C-alpha angles and dihedrals in degrees: 000000000000124000133187125245126194118275132187133214136065124290096015138123117228111275111269110229114199120220093266095039127281146177106220109156122188105190135137093221102048123105100218122126113242122199118188116192124187112203124192109197121201113272111293095008102097093106093049093046091047091051091054090047090051090054091049090048090057089053092047091050088066095053126101113269096019116149107162149329123204119186120201125190121202117241091232091060093238105104146033122201118204115200110192128181123193136173093241142002091240094056091046091051091047091054091049091052095052115117092230091056092046098048094088095037095103092052090048092049091051093054096047133072096197137009114189115181124177137167118239143181123210108255102179139002130194115189114198092200093064098065116140 
């Protein structure tokens, strides 16, 4: 279960700290690279796809520049959203090109209907806990 820790700075949500520790920062003024990937597994394969993504997340957590990965599964069983934060685009791309990361790619492709990754920057944040 996730919990919130205190964060400082303007225009930011509190840092989300995952159950085993984390460093996810959702702020308009940070310089981290955020990749959000929406994955649509084949029907009935969300659990299997999520398990493979969890294994890959553990590998990514050991790579240079890693900050955080948060995996979300849809309640209807049709999608997985992968929220990744990295220190730089170059280090993220390097981790994705590594042979160890790629070794399960074919299996993952066969169990998914669509994989849609994009890089983002935070444009706006409203934090309900900072009301006057």
